[in-house]
C-alpha positions as CSV (number, residue, x, y, z in Angstrom):
1,M,-98.9,-39.7,30.5
2,K,-98.4,-39.0,34.4
3,A,-95.4,-36.9,35.7
4,T,-94.5,-36.8,38.9
5,I,-92.9,-33.5,40.4
6,W,-91.2,-33.0,43.7
7,H,-92.5,-30.0,44.0
8,N,-90.9,-27.1,46.3
9,P,-93.4,-23.5,45.8
10,R,-91.5,-21.4,47.2
11,C,-88.7,-22.0,44.2
12,S,-88.8,-20.4,40.9
13,K,-87.3,-23.3,39.1
14,S,-89.8,-25.6,40.4
15,R,-93.1,-23.0,39.4
16,E,-90.7,-22.7,36.0
17,A,-91.2,-26.9,36.1
18,L,-94.5,-27.0,36.6
19,A,-96.0,-24.4,34.1
20,I,-94.1,-26.7,31.9
21,L,-96.1,-29.6,33.1
22,N,-99.3,-28.1,33.3
23,G,-98.5,-26.7,29.3
24,A,-98.2,-29.7,28.0
25,P,-100.8,-32.0,26.2
26,G,-101.7,-34.6,27.5
27,V,-99.8,-34.8,30.8
28,E,-101.7,-35.3,33.9
29,V,-99.5,-33.6,36.6
30,E,-98.9,-35.1,40.6
31,V,-97.6,-32.3,42.6
32,V,-95.9,-33.6,45.4
33,E,-94.3,-30.7,47.9
34,Y,-91.6,-32.5,49.6
35,L,-91.0,-30.1,52.4
36,K,-94.8,-31.6,53.7
37,T,-94.2,-35.0,52.3
38,P,-90.6,-35.7,51.5
39,P,-89.6,-39.4,49.4
40,T,-88.2,-42.4,51.0
41,R,-84.8,-42.6,51.3
42,E,-84.8,-45.7,49.1
43,K,-87.8,-43.7,46.7
44,L,-84.8,-40.8,46.4
45,A,-82.5,-43.2,45.6
46,S,-84.3,-44.7,42.5
47,L,-85.2,-41.3,41.3
48,Y,-81.8,-40.3,41.3
49,A,-80.7,-43.8,39.7
50,R,-83.5,-43.5,37.2
51,A,-81.8,-40.1,36.6
52,G,-78.2,-41.0,36.3
53,M,-77.3,-39.5,38.7
54,T,-75.6,-39.5,42.3
55,P,-77.0,-37.9,45.5
56,R,-74.4,-35.3,45.5
57,E,-75.7,-34.0,42.2
58,G,-78.9,-34.1,43.9
59,L,-77.7,-31.9,46.6
60,R,-78.7,-28.6,47.2
61,K,-75.4,-27.1,48.0
62,A,-76.7,-23.7,48.1
63,E,-78.1,-24.7,52.0
64,D,-75.8,-24.5,55.2
65,G,-76.7,-27.6,55.9
66,A,-74.7,-29.3,52.6
67,K,-71.6,-27.9,53.8
68,A,-71.1,-30.8,56.3
69,L,-71.2,-32.7,53.8
70,A,-69.0,-32.1,51.7
71,G,-66.9,-35.3,51.9
72,A,-69.4,-37.5,53.1
73,S,-70.3,-40.5,51.3
74,D,-73.5,-41.1,49.0
75,D,-75.4,-43.2,52.0
76,A,-75.1,-40.4,54.4
77,I,-76.0,-37.3,51.8
78,L,-79.3,-39.4,51.2
79,D,-79.8,-39.9,55.0
80,A,-79.2,-36.2,55.3
81,M,-81.5,-35.6,52.4
82,V,-83.9,-37.3,53.9
83,A,-83.8,-36.3,57.0
84,D,-83.9,-32.4,56.2
85,P,-85.9,-32.7,52.9
86,I,-84.3,-29.0,52.2
87,L,-81.3,-30.5,50.9
88,I,-82.7,-32.1,48.2
89,E,-82.1,-29.8,44.6
90,R,-85.4,-29.3,43.1
91,A,-87.7,-29.7,41.1
92,L,-87.1,-33.2,40.2
93,V,-90.1,-34.9,38.1
94,E,-90.3,-38.6,37.3
95,T,-92.3,-40.2,34.0
96,E,-92.4,-43.3,32.2
97,K,-89.9,-42.2,30.5
98,G,-87.4,-41.2,33.1
99,V,-86.0,-38.9,35.7
100,R,-84.3,-35.4,35.5
101,L,-83.6,-32.7,37.5
102,G,-85.3,-29.2,36.0
103,R,-81.8,-27.5,36.1
104,P,-82.3,-25.9,33.7
105,P,-86.4,-26.2,33.8
106,E,-86.4,-26.9,30.1
107,R,-84.4,-30.4,30.9
108,I,-87.7,-32.0,31.9
109,R,-88.8,-31.7,28.3
110,E,-86.5,-34.8,27.3
111,I,-89.2,-37.4,29.6
112,L,-92.2,-36.2,27.9
């Protein structure tokens, strides 16, 4: 099985999610450092749709830029995330079984 992790190596939760993936038997892991290689707006929207989440639920609310998005539409939030990928909550993991936000990291086991 292939798993893609949208990863930030500076984030402890993202590192924990990557460790779970690396320890899972039969899983081929693709690591995308999304701050260096951000997803397109379409890809991000697709990830959230597959996860059953709204862009607001995927917003990293602790970031300063998130405060300005308090009353924003999902479209505006997606646009902001693409413009400033630090606003994307991590880690997002995608497999053929679905997409999960690794908060807590153990949630990604649901799609392995």
